[in-house]
KEKE-3310 file (N, C-alpha, C; in steps of 0.2 Angstrom, whole numbers, plus 5000, padded with zeros to 4 digits):
npx = (4975:4962:4967:4965:4955:4961:4974:4976:4976:4987:4995:4994:4995:5011:5012:5011:4999:4989:4983:4969:4968:4968:4955:4946:4947:4945:4932:4926:4929:4919:4907:4904:4903:4912:4919:4928:4934:4941:4951:4958:4964:4973:4980:4986:4993:5002:5007:5017:5030:5033:5033:5036:5032:5024:5007:4999:4986:4980:4980:4973:4961:4957:4956:4943:4924:4918:4902:4890:4889:4881:4884:4888:4893:4902:4912:4916:4922:4933:4939:4945:4955:4963:4975:4981:4985:4992:5004:5006:5010:5022:5031:5032:5038:5049:5058:5056:5066:5078:5080:5084:5088:5081:5067:5055:5054:5042:5032:5035:5032:5017:5014:5015:5007:5003:4996:4991:5001:5008:5001:5004:5007:5014:5031:5046:5048:5059:5055:5061:5057:5042:5044:5051:5052:5057:5056:5060:5061:5055:5061:5065:5071:5081:5096:5101:5113:5118:5131:5144:5140:5128:5116:5115:5109:5106:5118:5118:5110:5113:5110:5110:5111:5106:5094:5086:5072:5071:5068:5068:5059:5057:5048:5044:5034:5021:5029:5043:5059:5070:5085:5094:5108:5114:5122:5129:5134:5126:5118:5101:5089:5074:5059:5047:5032:5033:5037:5050:5055:5066:5081:5089:5101:5111:5108:5110:5110:5104:5101:5089:5075:5058:5047:5038:5032:5044:5060:5078:5094:5107:5117:5130:5142:5141:5144:5140:5129:5115:5107:5089:5074:5059:5041:5024:5020:5029:5047:5063:5081:5096:5116:5126:5121:5114:5100:5082:5068:5050:5034:5020:5004:4994:4994:4994:5003:5019:5035:5052:5070:5084:5101:5115:5125:5114:5100:5088:5070:5053:5036:5024:5015:5021:5032:5043:5046:5057:5065:5078:5087:5096:5109:5098:5087:5069:5057:5038:5025:5008:4993:4984:4992:5001:5016:5030:5045:5056:5066:5078:5080:5087:5089:5090:5078:5070:5076:5079:5076:5083:5092:5084:5076:5066:5066:5065:5060:5055:5042:5022:5013:5001:5009:5019:5009:5007:5017:5022:5007:5011:5023:5021:5006:4996:4979:4972:4964:4965:4964:4959:4964:4975:4984:4989:4998:5019:5034:5050:5064:5067:5060:5062:5062:5064:5054:5039:5024:5016:5023:5030:5021:5016:5027:5028:5017:5020:5029:5018:5005:4994:4980:4976:4968:4959:4951:4942:4953:4957:4965:4962:4967:4969:4968:4976:4965:4970)
npy = (5127:5120:5110:5113:5108:5108:5109:5096:5090:5090:5086:5074:5069:5069:5060:5065:5066:5063:5047:5051:5063:5056:5049:5060:5066:5055:5055:5065:5067:5056:5062:5072:5071:5084:5085:5074:5078:5089:5086:5077:5088:5093:5083:5079:5092:5090:5079:5084:5087:5074:5071:5070:5081:5097:5101:5114:5119:5106:5105:5119:5113:5103:5112:5116:5112:5096:5095:5109:5120:5132:5149:5153:5144:5138:5147:5148:5135:5137:5146:5143:5133:5139:5144:5138:5128:5139:5138:5125:5124:5133:5124:5115:5119:5125:5112:5104:5114:5108:5095:5080:5078:5065:5055:5052:5039:5027:5035:5034:5021:5021:5027:5017:5009:4994:4982:4969:4955:4944:4931:4911:4909:4919:4925:4929:4947:4961:4978:4992:5006:5016:5014:5001:4986:4968:4952:4938:4925:4907:4903:4897:4904:4919:4928:4945:4958:4974:4985:4998:5004:4994:4982:4967:4954:4933:4934:4933:4940:4959:4975:4994:5006:5018:5017:5015:5020:5030:5023:5006:4989:4972:4959:4943:4930:4916:4901:4904:4913:4927:4933:4947:4959:4973:4989:4992:4981:4976:4961:4954:4940:4937:4926:4917:4924:4939:4957:4967:4985:4996:5008:5013:5019:5020:5038:5051:5050:5038:5022:5014:5004:4995:4982:4969:4955:4942:4944:4941:4946:4951:4965:4975:4983:5000:5014:5026:5027:5022:5005:5005:4994:4997:4991:4989:4987:4987:4992:4993:4995:4996:4993:4986:4971:4952:4946:4943:4946:4946:4950:4950:4953:4950:4941:4936:4940:4948:4947:4948:4941:4937:4934:4939:4951:4963:4974:4987:4987:4992:4996:5004:5010:5015:5024:5029:5018:5009:4990:4984:4970:4955:4943:4927:4930:4933:4947:4948:4955:4958:4960:4967:4976:4972:4968:4957:4948:4936:4922:4913:4894:4889:4899:4894:4889:4899:4903:4896:4894:4902:4895:4886:4876:4870:4868:4854:4852:4841:4847:4852:4847:4855:4868:4867:4865:4876:4885:4879:4882:4897:4899:4890:4896:4889:4882:4873:4862:4857:4843:4843:4832:4827:4839:4838:4832:4825:4833:4829:4836:4838:4849:4852:4866:4868:4859:4854:4859:4844:4837:4837:4837:4825:4818:4821:4813:4801:4799:4804:4796:4802:4807:4813:4821:4830:4843:4854:4863:4864:4857:4844:4837:4821:4812:4795:4783:4772)
npz = (5153:5143:5128:5113:5097:5087:5092:5097:5085:5079:5088:5087:5076:5079:5085:5100:5106:5122:5130:5133:5126:5113:5114:5115:5103:5094:5096:5091:5080:5076:5076:5063:5046:5042:5054:5051:5036:5038:5048:5040:5032:5037:5040:5026:5025:5035:5033:5020:5018:5015:5002:4986:4981:4979:4978:4974:4970:4972:4985:4989:4984:4994:5005:5006:5008:5002:5000:4996:5007:5020:5020:5030:5038:5031:5030:5046:5045:5037:5041:5057:5051:5045:5050:5056:5047:5039:5048:5050:5034:5035:5043:5037:5021:5029:5032:5021:5013:5019:5018:5011:4992:4989:4984:4997:5003:5007:5001:4985:4984:4991:4977:4968:4968:4970:4975:4972:4972:4958:4951:4952:4940:4932:4928:4936:4940:4936:4936:4931:4927:4922:4909:4908:4910:4915:4913:4919:4912:4914:4923:4941:4950:4952:4948:4954:4951:4953:4947:4946:4936:4926:4926:4932:4927:4931:4927:4913:4906:4905:4908:4906:4917:4914:4911:4919:4935:4946:4958:4959:4958:4962:4960:4967:4959:4966:4971:4966:4968:4972:4971:4976:4972:4978:4976:4985:4989:5001:5002:4998:4998:4991:4995:4988:4981:4986:4986:4983:4985:4980:4980:4964:4966:4982:4991:5002:5019:5023:5018:5011:5008:5003:5009:5004:5009:5011:5014:5015:5021:5021:5027:5019:5030:5036:5044:5043:5035:5040:5037:5032:5035:5028:5033:5028:5042:5051:5055:5053:5057:5055:5053:5049:5047:5048:5045:5046:5039:5040:5033:5025:5020:5019:5034:5049:5057:5060:5057:5063:5064:5070:5064:5064:5071:5074:5078:5077:5081:5077:5078:5065:5071:5085:5082:5091:5102:5099:5100:5105:5097:5099:5091:5088:5092:5092:5083:5084:5078:5081:5072:5079:5084:5094:5102:5103:5109:5107:5113:5099:5097:5084:5071:5057:5055:5050:5042:5031:5018:5009:5006:4995:5005:5014:5031:5042:5061:5072:5069:5069:5056:5053:5054:5041:5031:5030:5027:5015:5008:5008:5000:4986:4986:4985:4991:5006:5015:5030:5039:5059:5063:5058:5056:5072:5067:5069:5061:5054:5046:5026:5013:4996:4986:4975:4971:4963:4968:4969:4968:4982:4990:4989:4994:5009:5011:5011:5020:5031:5040:5029:5020:5003:4995:4980:4976:4964:4962:4973:4989:4999:5014:5027:5041:5040:5046:5058)
capx = (4969:4959:4969:4960:4953:4966:4981:4975:4976:4993:4999:4993:4997:5016:5013:5013:4995:4990:4975:4962:4968:4966:4948:4943:4950:4940:4924:4924:4929:4913:4903:4901:4910:4916:4926:4932:4935:4945:4959:4962:4965:4978:4985:4988:4998:5006:5013:5020:5037:5035:5030:5040:5033:5018:5003:4994:4977:4976:4980:4966:4952:4956:4954:4937:4922:4916:4896:4889:4886:4881:4889:4892:4896:4910:4916:4918:4924:4941:4944:4946:4960:4968:4981:4986:4987:4999:5009:5010:5013:5028:5036:5034:5043:5056:5059:5059:5071:5082:5079:5088:5086:5080:5062:5054:5052:5035:5026:5034:5028:5011:5011:5015:5000:5004:4995:4991:5006:5007:4998:5010:5010:5017:5038:5048:5049:5061:5053:5065:5053:5037:5043:5056:5052:5062:5053:5063:5056:5057:5067:5062:5073:5084:5100:5102:5117:5117:5134:5144:5136:5127:5114:5118:5104:5109:5127:5117:5108:5117:5106:5113:5109:5105:5087:5081:5072:5077:5065:5065:5054:5059:5044:5044:5027:5021:5033:5050:5063:5074:5091:5098:5114:5113:5128:5134:5137:5121:5113:5094:5086:5066:5054:5038:5027:5035:5039:5053:5054:5075:5084:5095:5110:5109:5111:5110:5115:5102:5100:5082:5070:5052:5047:5031:5031:5049:5067:5082:5098:5116:5118:5135:5142:5141:5144:5139:5125:5109:5101:5082:5070:5051:5035:5019:5018:5036:5052:5071:5088:5105:5121:5128:5120:5112:5092:5076:5061:5043:5030:5014:4999:4988:4996:4992:5009:5025:5041:5059:5073:5091:5104:5120:5126:5112:5096:5083:5063:5048:5030:5022:5011:5023:5039:5049:5048:5064:5065:5085:5089:5101:5107:5093:5079:5065:5054:5035:5021:5002:4990:4982:5000:5004:5023:5032:5051:5058:5073:5075:5087:5089:5088:5088:5071:5066:5080:5083:5073:5088:5097:5081:5074:5062:5070:5060:5063:5049:5036:5018:5008:4999:5013:5023:5008:5006:5023:5019:5001:5012:5026:5014:5000:4988:4972:4972:4961:4968:4958:4960:4968:4981:4986:4993:5006:5025:5037:5056:5065:5068:5058:5068:5058:5064:5052:5034:5021:5012:5028:5031:5015:5017:5036:5027:5012:5024:5032:5015:4999:4987:4978:4975:4961:4960:4943:4941:4959:4959:4969:4961:4970:4966:4973:4973:4963:4976)
capy = (5126:5114:5111:5116:5101:5110:5107:5089:5086:5092:5083:5066:5069:5072:5056:5066:5068:5060:5042:5057:5067:5054:5047:5066:5066:5050:5056:5072:5061:5052:5068:5073:5070:5090:5084:5070:5081:5093:5083:5074:5094:5095:5077:5080:5098:5088:5073:5087:5084:5065:5070:5074:5089:5099:5103:5119:5116:5099:5105:5121:5108:5099:5114:5120:5106:5094:5098:5116:5122:5138:5151:5156:5136:5136:5153:5147:5131:5139:5152:5138:5131:5144:5148:5130:5125:5140:5137:5117:5124:5134:5123:5110:5123:5123:5107:5104:5117:5104:5087:5077:5078:5059:5055:5047:5030:5026:5038:5032:5014:5022:5030:5012:5006:4987:4981:4961:4951:4943:4925:4909:4908:4924:4927:4936:4953:4965:4984:4998:5012:5015:5011:4996:4979:4965:4947:4934:4918:4900:4902:4897:4908:4921:4934:4953:4961:4981:4986:5003:5007:4991:4979:4961:4946:4929:4933:4933:4947:4966:4983:4999:5010:5023:5014:5016:5026:5032:5017:4999:4983:4966:4954:4938:4925:4910:4897:4908:4916:4929:4937:4955:4963:4981:4993:4995:4975:4971:4954:4955:4936:4937:4923:4919:4931:4946:4962:4973:4992:4998:5013:5009:5023:5026:5042:5055:5051:5031:5018:5011:4999:4993:4974:4966:4947:4939:4944:4938:4951:4953:4971:4980:4987:5006:5016:5031:5026:5016:5003:5003:4990:4997:4989:4992:4987:4987:4995:4988:4999:4992:4996:4980:4964:4947:4947:4938:4949:4943:4953:4948:4959:4942:4934:4940:4942:4948:4948:4951:4938:4941:4930:4939:4959:4970:4978:4989:4986:4994:4997:5009:5013:5014:5024:5030:5013:5005:4984:4979:4964:4951:4936:4923:4935:4936:4950:4947:4959:4956:4965:4971:4979:4968:4965:4952:4946:4925:4919:4905:4889:4888:4903:4892:4888:4904:4903:4890:4892:4903:4888:4883:4872:4872:4864:4854:4848:4840:4851:4851:4847:4860:4875:4865:4868:4885:4889:4876:4886:4904:4898:4887:4899:4883:4882:4869:4861:4851:4843:4844:4824:4829:4844:4841:4826:4829:4830:4832:4834:4846:4852:4856:4871:4870:4853:4855:4856:4840:4831:4840:4835:4817:4816:4822:4807:4794:4798:4804:4795:4804:4806:4818:4823:4836:4845:4858:4865:4863:4851:4842:4831:4822:4809:4790:4780:4768)
capz = (5149:5139:5122:5105:5093:5083:5093:5098:5079:5075:5094:5087:5069:5080:5091:5107:5112:5127:5129:5133:5120:5110:5115:5112:5095:5090:5098:5088:5070:5074:5076:5057:5040:5042:5055:5046:5031:5042:5050:5032:5027:5043:5039:5020:5026:5039:5028:5013:5020:5015:4996:4982:4976:4984:4974:4976:4967:4976:4992:4990:4984:4999:5012:5003:5007:4996:4997:4996:5014:5021:5019:5039:5039:5027:5034:5050:5043:5034:5046:5059:5051:5037:5054:5058:5040:5040:5052:5045:5029:5035:5045:5028:5020:5030:5033:5013:5011:5021:5017:5003:4987:4984:4987:5000:4999:5008:4995:4980:4988:4987:4971:4963:4969:4968:4981:4969:4968:4953:4951:4951:4931:4930:4929:4940:4937:4939:4935:4931:4925:4919:4901:4904:4914:4910:4915:4920:4910:4914:4927:4950:4957:4950:4954:4948:4954:4952:4947:4945:4927:4924:4930:4928:4927:4931:4924:4905:4903:4904:4906:4908:4921:4910:4908:4927:4937:4955:4962:4957:4961:4960:4958:4964:4961:4971:4968:4963:4973:4969:4975:4974:4974:4975:4974:4993:4992:5003:4999:4999:4994:4992:4995:4984:4983:4989:4980:4984:4982:4983:4975:4960:4968:4987:4990:5007:5025:5024:5015:5013:5004:5008:5006:5005:5011:5016:5014:5022:5020:5024:5023:5020:5034:5034:5053:5041:5031:5043:5033:5036:5028:5029:5030:5032:5049:5056:5051:5055:5058:5056:5051:5044:5049:5044:5047:5041:5038:5035:5031:5020:5020:5022:5039:5053:5061:5054:5063:5062:5065:5068:5062:5067:5072:5079:5076:5082:5077:5081:5072:5063:5077:5092:5081:5095:5104:5098:5102:5100:5096:5099:5088:5091:5095:5088:5085:5079:5079:5077:5069:5085:5087:5100:5100:5107:5108:5110:5110:5097:5096:5079:5065:5050:5052:5047:5035:5027:5011:5006:5001:4992:5006:5020:5035:5050:5069:5075:5067:5065:5049:5051:5051:5036:5025:5031:5024:5006:5005:5005:4993:4981:4983:4986:4994:5009:5020:5033:5046:5066:5067:5052:5058:5075:5064:5067:5056:5052:5037:5023:5008:4992:4983:4966:4967:4961:4974:4969:4969:4987:4994:4990:4997:5014:5012:5009:5029:5035:5037:5026:5012:4998:4990:4976:4971:4962:4964:4981:4993:5007:5019:5032:5043:5038:5054:5061)
cpx = (4969:4960:4963:4956:4959:4975:4981:4978:4980:4998:5000:4997:5006:5018:5014:5005:4995:4984:4970:4961:4965:4959:4945:4944:4946:4933:4922:4925:4921:4906:4899:4907:4913:4921:4932:4937:4943:4950:4961:4965:4972:4982:4989:4993:5002:5012:5017:5029:5040:5034:5035:5039:5026:5013:4999:4989:4976:4973:4972:4960:4951:4953:4945:4931:4918:4909:4895:4884:4884:4883:4894:4895:4904:4915:4920:4922:4932:4943:4946:4953:4965:4974:4985:4989:4992:5003:5010:5014:5021:5033:5039:5039:5051:5061:5061:5064:5079:5085:5084:5085:5081:5073:5062:5050:5047:5029:5027:5031:5019:5008:5013:5010:5001:5001:4992:4996:5003:5005:5006:5013:5014:5026:5039:5049:5053:5059:5058:5063:5048:5038:5048:5054:5052:5059:5058:5059:5059:5060:5063:5065:5078:5091:5103:5109:5117:5127:5135:5137:5130:5122:5115:5112:5106:5116:5125:5114:5112:5114:5110:5108:5106:5095:5083:5079:5075:5076:5065:5063:5056:5053:5043:5036:5026:5026:5042:5052:5067:5081:5094:5103:5114:5122:5131:5137:5132:5118:5105:5091:5079:5062:5048:5033:5027:5037:5045:5055:5062:5075:5090:5104:5104:5115:5109:5113:5112:5101:5092:5077:5064:5050:5040:5029:5039:5055:5071:5090:5103:5118:5129:5136:5143:5141:5140:5133:5117:5108:5094:5076:5064:5045:5030:5017:5023:5042:5059:5076:5092:5111:5124:5126:5116:5104:5086:5070:5053:5036:5024:5008:4994:4987:4994:4998:5015:5031:5049:5064:5079:5097:5113:5119:5118:5107:5091:5076:5059:5043:5028:5018:5014:5031:5045:5048:5051:5065:5073:5086:5094:5102:5104:5088:5076:5059:5044:5030:5014:5000:4986:4986:5002:5011:5025:5041:5052:5064:5072:5080:5090:5087:5086:5084:5068:5072:5082:5080:5078:5090:5092:5078:5070:5065:5064:5064:5057:5042:5030:5017:5006:5006:5019:5019:5005:5010:5021:5012:5005:5016:5022:5008:4995:4983:4972:4970:4963:4966:4962:4968:4977:4987:4994:4997:5011:5030:5044:5059:5069:5063:5063:5060:5057:5057:5044:5028:5015:5017:5029:5027:5015:5021:5030:5021:5015:5028:5028:5009:4994:4985:4976:4970:4961:4953:4944:4946:4963:4960:4965:4963:4967:4970:4971:4972:4967:4973)
cpy = (5122:5114:5111:5109:5103:5108:5100:5087:5085:5087:5076:5065:5068:5066:5057:5065:5060:5053:5049:5059:5063:5052:5053:5068:5060:5052:5062:5070:5060:5055:5070:5071:5076:5088:5078:5074:5086:5093:5079:5081:5094:5087:5079:5087:5093:5081:5076:5085:5077:5064:5072:5080:5092:5104:5108:5119:5112:5103:5113:5117:5106:5102:5117:5111:5103:5095:5105:5116:5131:5141:5156:5150:5138:5143:5152:5141:5132:5142:5149:5135:5136:5144:5143:5127:5131:5139:5129:5118:5128:5131:5115:5115:5124:5117:5105:5107:5112:5097:5088:5079:5071:5058:5049:5043:5023:5030:5037:5023:5014:5024:5022:5008:4998:4982:4971:4960:4948:4932:4920:4907:4915:4923:4931:4942:4958:4974:4990:5005:5012:5012:5003:4991:4973:4959:4940:4924:4912:4897:4901:4901:4912:4926:4940:4957:4968:4983:4993:5008:5001:4986:4971:4954:4941:4929:4932:4938:4955:4970:4988:5002:5017:5022:5013:5022:5027:5026:5011:4993:4977:4964:4949:4933:4919:4905:4898:4911:4920:4932:4942:4957:4969:4984:4993:4985:4974:4966:4953:4945:4938:4930:4924:4923:4936:4952:4966:4980:4995:5005:5013:5014:5024:5034:5045:5050:5041:5026:5014:5008:4997:4986:4974:4959:4945:4941:4942:4942:4949:4960:4973:4983:4995:5011:5024:5034:5022:5013:5001:4999:4992:4992:4992:4991:4988:4990:4992:4993:4995:4996:4990:4974:4958:4947:4943:4944:4946:4946:4952:4950:4954:4939:4940:4942:4942:4949:4948:4945:4937:4936:4929:4948:4960:4974:4982:4989:4991:4998:5003:5013:5017:5020:5025:5025:5010:4999:4983:4973:4958:4943:4931:4925:4936:4942:4948:4953:4957:4963:4970:4980:4977:4966:4961:4949:4939:4926:4913:4899:4890:4895:4901:4889:4892:4908:4902:4890:4898:4902:4886:4875:4873:4866:4861:4851:4848:4845:4850:4851:4852:4868:4872:4866:4875:4887:4886:4879:4893:4903:4895:4892:4894:4882:4873:4867:4855:4849:4841:4838:4826:4834:4844:4834:4830:4827:4832:4829:4841:4843:4855:4860:4871:4864:4858:4854:4850:4835:4833:4836:4828:4814:4816:4816:4801:4795:4799:4802:4798:4804:4814:4819:4830:4837:4853:4864:4866:4857:4851:4835:4829:4815:4799:4788:4774:4760)
cpz = (5144:5129:5115:5104:5089:5084:5094:5092:5078:5084:5091:5080:5071:5085:5098:5110:5117:5127:5128:5128:5114:5107:5112:5104:5092:5089:5092:5079:5070:5074:5069:5054:5040:5045:5054:5042:5034:5044:5043:5030:5031:5042:5033:5021:5030:5035:5022:5013:5017:5006:4993:4980:4981:4979:4976:4977:4969:4983:4993:4989:4988:5005:5010:5005:5001:4992:4999:5003:5015:5018:5026:5041:5036:5029:5038:5051:5038:5036:5050:5056:5045:5043:5054:5052:5038:5041:5048:5040:5028:5038:5039:5023:5018:5031:5026:5010:5015:5021:5009:4997:4983:4988:4990:5000:4999:5002:4991:4979:4984:4981:4966:4963:4967:4973:4978:4968:4964:4957:4951:4944:4928:4933:4936:4938:4939:4933:4936:4930:4923:4912:4901:4913:4910:4915:4914:4919:4911:4918:4936:4952:4950:4953:4950:4953:4951:4952:4947:4940:4925:4931:4926:4930:4926:4925:4914:4902:4905:4904:4909:4913:4919:4909:4915:4929:4945:4958:4957:4959:4958:4963:4959:4966:4966:4966:4965:4970:4970:4974:4972:4978:4973:4977:4979:4993:4997:4998:5002:4996:4996:4990:4990:4987:4989:4983:4985:4981:4986:4980:4973:4962:4975:4987:4999:5011:5027:5021:5015:5008:5009:5005:5010:5005:5014:5012:5020:5017:5025:5021:5024:5026:5032:5040:5048:5038:5035:5036:5035:5031:5033:5025:5031:5040:5056:5052:5055:5054:5059:5052:5046:5049:5046:5047:5044:5043:5035:5037:5027:5024:5023:5029:5045:5060:5057:5059:5060:5066:5064:5069:5067:5070:5078:5075:5079:5076:5080:5073:5070:5068:5082:5088:5087:5101:5102:5103:5100:5100:5096:5095:5090:5094:5089:5090:5081:5084:5076:5073:5072:5088:5092:5098:5104:5106:5111:5109:5105:5097:5090:5074:5061:5050:5051:5041:5030:5020:5008:5000:4997:4998:5013:5025:5041:5055:5072:5071:5065:5057:5048:5049:5043:5031:5026:5025:5016:5003:5004:5001:4987:4978:4982:4991:4998:5012:5023:5040:5053:5068:5065:5055:5062:5072:5066:5061:5054:5047:5033:5016:5004:4988:4974:4965:4967:4967:4976:4973:4981:4991:4994:4994:5006:5016:5012:5018:5033:5034:5038:5020:5008:4994:4985:4973:4970:4962:4971:4983:4999:5008:5026:5035:5042:5046:5052:5059)
residu = (MET:LYS:ALA:THR:ILE:GLU:GLU:ILE:ILE:ILE:ARG:TYR:LEU:GLU:GLU:GLU:ALA:THR:LEU:ALA:GLU:GLN:ASP:GLU:LEU:LEU:SER:TRP:LEU:ARG:GLU:SER:LYS:GLU:HIS:GLU:GLN:MET:PHE:LEU:VAL:TYR:TYR:ASP:VAL:TRP:SER:LEU:PRO:ARG:GLN:LEU:ALA:PHE:ASP:PRO:GLN:VAL:ALA:LEU:LYS:LYS:ILE:TYR:PRO:LEU:LYS:ARG:ARG:SER:ARG:LYS:ARG:VAL:ILE:TRP:TRP:THR:THR:SER:ILE:ALA:ALA:SER:VAL:ALA:ILE:LEU:PHE:GLY:VAL:TRP:PHE:LEU:MET:ASP:ASN:GLN:ARG:PRO:GLU:THR:ALA:ASP:ILE:ARG:TYR:VAL:VAL:GLN:GLN:TYR:ASN:ARG:ASP:ILE:LEU:PRO:SER:GLU:THR:GLU:ASP:ILE:ARG:LEU:ILE:LEU:SER:ASP:GLU:LYS:GLU:VAL:ALA:VAL:LYS:ASP:LYS:THR:GLU:THR:THR:ILE:THR:TYR:LEU:ASP:SER:ASP:ILE:GLU:ILE:ASP:GLU:GLU:GLN:SER:LEU:SER:LYS:THR:GLU:VAL:ALA:GLU:PHE:ASN:GLN:LEU:ILE:THR:PRO:TYR:GLY:LYS:ARG:GLY:THR:LEU:VAL:LEU:GLU:ASP:GLY:THR:LYS:ILE:TRP:LEU:ASN:ALA:ASN:SER:ARG:LEU:VAL:TYR:PRO:ALA:HIS:PHE:THR:GLY:ASP:SER:ARG:GLU:VAL:PHE:VAL:GLU:GLY:GLU:ILE:TYR:LEU:GLU:VAL:SER:PRO:ASP:LYS:ASN:ARG:PRO:PHE:ILE:VAL:TRP:THR:ASP:ARG:MET:ASN:VAL:GLU:VAL:LEU:GLY:THR:SER:PHE:ALA:VAL:SER:ALA:TYR:LYS:GLN:GLU:SER:HIS:SER:HIS:VAL:ILE:LEU:ALA:SER:GLY:ALA:VAL:ASN:VAL:TYR:SER:GLU:GLU:HIS:LYS:ARG:LYS:LYS:GLN:ALA:LEU:SER:PRO:ASN:GLN:ILE:TYR:GLU:LEU:SER:THR:ASN:GLY:GLU:ALA:LYS:VAL:ALA:GLN:VAL:PRO:ASP:VAL:THR:LYS:TYR:THR:SER:TRP:ILE:ASN:GLY:ILE:TYR:GLN:PHE:GLU:SER:GLU:SER:LEU:SER:SER:ILE:LEU:HIS:LEU:MET:GLU:ARG:PHE:TYR:GLY:ARG:GLN:ILE:GLU:LEU:SER:ASP:GLU:ALA:GLY:VAL:LEU:THR:CYS:SER:GLY:LYS:LEU:ARG:LEU:ASN:ASP:ASN:PHE:ASN:ARG:THR:LEU:GLN:GLY:LEU:SER:GLN:THR:LEU:PRO:ILE:HIS:ILE:GLU:ILE:LYS:ASP:ASN:LYS:TYR:TYR:ILE:SER:LYS:ILE:ALA:GLU)
# end
């Protein structure tokens, strides 16, 4: 017997729909705005277990069509989904009674709605609640430590945990870095232009954080509570290990590279296809969903930034300047001839951008020109 569209929607949401059913659902969605609205109703009810609370008034408003329609059409539309909505709501109710009291971190991230990261002129920001925010001024890096009852900032300032919300945020702007020590001993380094959302206190049977940008972690072992790193495209599960995650929204690839221990990585699109990594392996995921795993000879190429340097060995100038663009937030236009030049050495991230760029010009035959805050780099003719 052929599945109804309602059954296909439910299977799709549970990631059990076949390719043929996915194609059928896509064609059905393209038929009308009414079909799109019906699908959104199913999605909203299905996603309720991931939310902090259920607002029946909001749910009811979403069930009814937004535009005026004939009485016959409205009756058909509401009746066709009423039974399935009731079933899904029942499932949500049972799951809600069994879930932990802690909020779902993905839902919390959506509520923060901070998609625009700070510019290079801003300070490192520690957001503790809607009312409490601390700016780390006049520093290119900071260390924040969560203790039993207090939060220490660079061993210079202490804040009571009574001032914090359930989830906090650490945001590093261009040209600056941060180090965070969580209450379980896990240590996390944040590269420039990154945001980390994390609980002030771990509860439940897992430890979860969310990142936009780049981080390196040394996870404190806890066999009873796995550590999970969420990003927009991929997720990482560990028990105790060291690894780096790069998940910048504006870049075409995200990656996880393992320094020690073991991790499982999976994409948001294919949650059940977990990839186990061994030390010195890198998992790369493109925006089109293509994933690949490769061996790397030296992980320090991907992790040296936690010590305030970028370390290179016969690296192309194009790759080096890409990292500098990302760290400092500057616009660089590089000629093809200059881009293939190679370089070995170290760049100190505490130096300002112009000094670092001038250092490269003393090593490589390049010419630098600045127009309207944009840097144009070309190869000097021999």
